[in-house]
N, C-alpha and C positions, 0 to 999 in steps of 0.2 A: 391387832386389833385390840381396840379400848376394853378393860376387864371389868368396868364398874359402870354400865350404863344404868340409869334408872330403873329401866325395864326391859325385859326379855320376852319375846313373843316367839314360841315355837310354832312353826309353819304359816306359809304365806300363801294358803288359800282364802277363801272369801270370810272363814272365821279370823284368820291373822290379821286381813285388810281391813275388816271392820274393828277388830280390837286396835289398831293402830288409830283410825279415825277416831275412836271414843277416847283414847288416851289424848289425843292432841286437843280434843272438846275440853278437858280439865286442865291443860296446859302442860302435860307431860311429853315432851318431845325429846328427850334422851333416852333412845330407845334402839334395839337392835331386833330385827325380826331374822330369825335363823329358818332357813329352808335347806334340805337336805337335796333337793331335786336342783336342776340347772335354771328353772323358770318359775314365775309364779302362777297360781290358779290351781293349786291342789290337784284334785280329781280331774278338774277340766284343763289340766296340762297334761298329767299322766296318762289319762284315756285318749286314745284316737283311733278305736276301732270302728270299721264302716257301720253306720246305722247309728252311732252315738249321738243322742239327742236327749233333752230334759223330759222328765215323764210329767212335769207339772206345767201348766201354761207359764210362759215367758214372763208374763206381767205379775205373775205370783212369785216366781222364781229369780226374785232379783231385789234388790236395797229399794225399799220405799223411799227413802231420801234420793235417790240415783236412779229414777228411771231411765230405761233404755228406749228411746224412740225407732231404734234401727233393728229390732227383731224382724225376720224376715219370714216368720212363721208363727203360730202360736205356741208351736213347741219347738223351740228353737234347736238347730242342730248343734251338737257339743262346740266346735270351731268358735261359734258365735258366743258361746258362754266364755271361751278364752279371751276373745277380744274384750269382751265387756270386761272382763278382770283386770287387764293391761290398763282399759281406759279409767276405771276407778282408781286403780292404783297410781296412775299418773295425775289424775285431777285432783287427789286428795294428798299427794305428795309422800306416799309412802313407800315407792318404789327405792328411794335414796338410801332408806333405813334397811333393807334387805340383803342378806348374805347367803347368795347362793353357794351350793354344794357344802353346806355345813350339815352335819349330822349331829344332834344330840344324845349323848351317851347316858345321862343321869343327873338329877339335880337333887341336893341335899340342902336344909336349912340350917345356915349356921348362929345358932342361939347367940353367942357372943358378939358376932360382927352385926347381925340384925339382917341379914341378908341372904340371899339363894347363892349357892355355889354350883354353878352349871357346868358341867364336864363335856366337852367335845369329844367327838370321835378319835381326835387327833392328839387327845391328851390335854389340851390346853383348856383354859376354865374363864368363866364370866362370874362376875359375882353382882348381879342386878339387886334391887332391893325388891322390886314386884316381878314375878314369873306367870305369864299366861301361856298355858297349855292349848293351842289351837290346831291339835292335830286331826282334827275332825273324827267322824266316825269310819270312814271309810279310806284308810290309809295304810292299812297293812295287808298286802294281797295275801290271799290263801290258797297255798298248793296242797291239793288232796293227797291224804296218806294212803295211797292203793299200791298194793305189792306189784313190783317192778318197773314202777313209773320212771325210775333213773336208766332204765334198760333200753327204753324205746330208741330205736335208730333213726327215726324219722326225726321232722322238724316239730318242736315243740314251740306254742305260741301262747302266754298268757294275755287276757283282754289289757291286764295294764302295762304290757311292755310290748305293743302291738308292733309288728315289723309292716312297716308301709312296702317295703322291696318284696314280700315274699309273693309269689303268684301261686293263687289257690286254684287257677282255671284248669280243669279236668281231674285234679287231684282226688284221690281217696282221702276225704277228711272227716274225722271225729270230733265233736264239740262236747265235752264234759259240761252240765249243767244248766238248767232252764229257770234261772232266775231272770229278773228284770234286764242286766247285761244280755244275755244269751235271746231274751225275746226280741232284742233289738237287731242283734248279730245274724241269728240264724237265717232270716229271709235274705241277707246279703250275701252269704255263704253258699245258700241254695242257688243262687244265680250263677256262681261262678264253679262251684266243685263238680268233679264227675258224678261223685257220690259222697252224700253228708249223713253220717250217722249221727244221730242225737241221742246222749245217753242221759237219761232223766232219771233223778233220785226222786224228787217230790214235783208234783204238778203245782202250776202257779196260777192263780186266778186271772184272767184276762179279760177285759171287756172293751169295747171298740173304742177306738182314739179319733175323737173330734177333732181332726187338724185341717189346718188350711194356711195357704200363703197369705201373708198380709200386704194387700197392695200398696205400691207405692205412695198414692194419695194420702192414704189412711197413716203412712209413716211421718209423711211430711205435715200432717195434722197433729199427731202426736208430737211432734218437734217444736210445733208453732203454740200448741194449745195443749201444756203437760195436763191440765184438767181432765181431758178428754181420755187419755190415757190412764188417770187415776181412777176414772168411773169404770174404765173397762177391769181395771184390776179389783174393783170393790167386786165385781161380778165374779171374776174366777176366784177371789179369795172366798167369797160365802159358798160357791160350788164346794170348794175343797174343804171347808169349814162343816157343811152338813155332812159330807161323806165322813168325816172324821168322826163327828159326834154320834151320825146315825149307825155307821158302820162298825166304830171301835169303842168308842168312850161308853155311850148308853146302850150297849147291846142288851142287855138286862130289860130295859124299859121299851127300845125302839126294835125290839126283835124283828118284827114284822117288815121294817125298812131293810133291816139286813138282809133278811131273805130274800126281798124283792131284787136288790143289787146281786146275789147269788144267781137267782133264776134268770137274770138278764145275761150273766157270764155263762150259764147253762146252754142258753138259748143261742148265744153268740157260737159257742163251740159247735152245738149241733149242726148249723146251718153252715160253718165254715169246714169242717173237718167230714170228708166223703166217708173215710174207711171206719166201721162201727167200731174195730177192735182199736185202732189208734185213738179214736175218739174217746172211748173209754176209759184208756190209758193217760190220757191228758186231762181227767176229770179229779180236780182236787178233792179229797175227803175230808177235810177240815174246814171249819168256818170262814167265810169271806171276812177277811181283816185281820187274822190270826197271822199271816206273812204279808209283808207289802204286796198288794197286788199291783198290776201293771196295764200299761196300754198298748195295744196293736192291732193294727188291720190286715197285716200281712202275716205275722206268727203260723197262726193256726192253718191259714192257707197253704203256708209252704209245705206241710205233711201231705197236701195234695198232689205234689211234684214227685215224678217217676223217681227221680235221682235222692231223695230223701225218706230215711227210714228211721223210726223211733224205736228206741231199746230202752225198757223202762223195768227190767228184770235185774236188773244189777251188775255190777263188774267183779270179775273174780280175780283178774290181775292184768297187767300190762306186759307185751312181751315185745323184744326188738321189731317185729312184724307188725304189731297192732294190738288189739283188746281181747281179751276172751272173758265172754260173759258167763254169768253166774249159772248158765244151763249147759255150758262147754262150748258155746258155739264162738269159732275164731272168726275176726273180722279183720282184713287186712287193713293197714293206715298208713296213708304217708304224712299227713299233717295232723297233728293231735292240738286241738285249741282248749286252753282250760278256761272255762267262764265260771270259776268257782269262786269268784266273790273277794270277800275281805273277813281277815281272822279278827272279829271284833274284841270278844271276850277273853281270849287267850293272850293276845298281842295289842291290844288297843286301849286296854282300861287299867292303867294308863300305858301310853305308848313307849314310854321311857319309866325306867326306875325312879319314882320320887319318894324321898325320906324326909318327912315332917320333925316336930318337935320330938323330942324324947325318942327319936330312932324310929318313929311310926312309918313303917314301909306302906305307901298308899294302895299298892295291889293286894299286899296281904290283908291288909286292915279290911279292905272292901270284899274280899273272899272270905274271910273269917267272920265277918259283922254285917253282912249284908252290901250291896252295893248302893250307895246314897251320897247326896251332895245337895245343900241347900240351895233352893232355886234352882238346882242344876248346875250350880258352877262353885259352890265352895265347900270345905269340909274342914271341921274343926281339928286343932292341931297341925295345920298347915296354913301358916299365917302368909298372907302377902302371896297365896295363890290362888289363882282364879283358873279353873278347868272348864274352858268352853266346852259344849258338847259333853257335857257329865251325866251319870244317871240322872233320870227323871228330867232332862233337858228338852228334848225334841218335841216340838210343838206344832200342830196344825199342818202336818204333812209337808212343810217346807222348812227346809234349813235355813233360809233367811229368816224366817219368824225366830227360829232358834236364836240365831245371831244377834238379831236386833232387840231381842229382851234382853241378852246378855252384855250388848253396848250399852244399855240403858241401865243395868246392873253395876257395871263396872263404873261408869261416869257419876252414878249415885255415891258408890261406895268410896271411891278416889276423891272424890269431890270433898266428901266429908272428912277424910283424912288429911285433906289439905287445909279445910277450914280449921280443923283442931290443931294444927301442926303437928299430926302424928305421924310416925314413920312406919308403924306396925298395927295391921288389921287382920282381924282373925273371926269368922263366925263363930257364935257361942254354942255349946254343947244343947242348951235348952232349946234354941232357935231351929237347930239341925233336926234334933229329935221329934220336935212338934211337925217339921215339914215332912218327914219320913213318915210319920204315922198318918198325916193326912193324905199323902199320896198312896200308901198301903191302903187305905179305906175306900180311895175313890177307885182302884183297881178292881174292886170286888163287881162293879158295874160293869166292866168292860168285857169286851169279846175274849181277852186273855184269861180271864178268870171264869166268867160264865158262859163262855162258848167252849166248842170242842176243837182244842187246839194240838192234840195230843201227836199227831202225825206231820204237823206242819214244818218242823225243822226250822222255825222262823229265828232270825238273829235277833229279834227283838227280846227273845228269852236268854238269861244267862244262863250259866252251867246248874245253876240251884233251881231253875225253872221259874225263875220270877222275871216277869215284863218290866225291867227297871229301865229301858231305855226310853220311851215315850212318857210326855208327862201327860197323864190322865185327867186333863182339863182343857177347857175352851181355849183357843188362843186369845180371846178376850181377856180370859182370868190372866193369862200368862203375862200378857202386857199390863194388866192392872197390877199384879203382885211386884212385875219389875219397878213400876213407878212408884208404888206406894208402900212396899215391904218397910217396917220399922228399921231404921238407920242404927237405932239400939240393939237389933240382932247382931251385930258386930261389937268386938271389944277394939278399943282404939289406944294406942300407947305410944 
């Protein structure tokens, strides 16, 4: 493979695809997209578990510049997201740049060559001028560190490595985790398992899911009149913006609205779960919005089934035969399902070792000096590096908002570099410090700082207890900043 493409993108999910489109728009077409999996789509390729679907309306969870009139439901199933990724990659001629089965080990800035040296797992290297890390938030699966987990003699299935051939029918199944993935999966397992034991560490806020099939005449209308679908998107965008602003960002000012949503969740749980003890155990004891909430019409009702049991007292250890709870109860298990999510802060920030100017290690620098990234994408001392989905980047509850803001950012910065005939761009310390100060101040009004999140165990918080994943501004503010930030916030050489 060629060693000196102009740009290397790590990851061929929706972020990597978007980054490639942005590079094309400014005339950079000498690029390579490195993807460790055998196909594109990121989380929508890796995840195939039963019940998989978006938890944001499909109209909002998609590129605004490439609407898809073919969604079959308001909340599309996962397979449709994978097909959408394939469609976009083909339409925008991205697939030809992707190298599958290529894992990146590290990247180091070469000051003399003014390029990045990207080392692959096979020992080979690439030396691009620009490096775009598009590994996403949810790329490193987490396996819980429970004593004895390697001793289990039955079948272990992680939701990110689903075994389509495994038959759960009549089996004694245990699932660890009650996050958004488990909320989708548990109702499906409950229909098949002889007995399903759900091990919960932290309850999740669940509200009703207003989902329905999109009739074929409506899909045909969307295909023929794209403005009609854009109008629907404006509605779904606005609803989720209100949820984000009222429930999370302006918790201090709009506390009654947050409490109202929480009361809806409590009422929904009350009417859905028959057993009072189970109902109480499923009740979160932290404020709505501290942990990403989710939507389901089936999750709570699953616990009314005679073959489903909730265990919320903790796990002491796993044995060859099953699971021993904290109170000493031994539960025999045939199949252990790990719905334990992803390792964000330990393994994903960054997902590979990145060394910038003067030997600055990005992971160590973040942990020693707070997680930070100018506009969620750039760090000082890391020239020509753009880290999509960095600290303070996630905006509006939809990953596509983040992607499109960063596409705009990339186009403006690299377009200016090309205009100046510059080969190196680097955000200034001044701009980075000012942005970090602004984000830190805005966090004071959010549910993360002003609410009660102590027991949430939310992935929004890093190990230092700072909620540095979400951008504490409106979506409109994120787009306005992407379109208008001073280009002089970067140095060009």
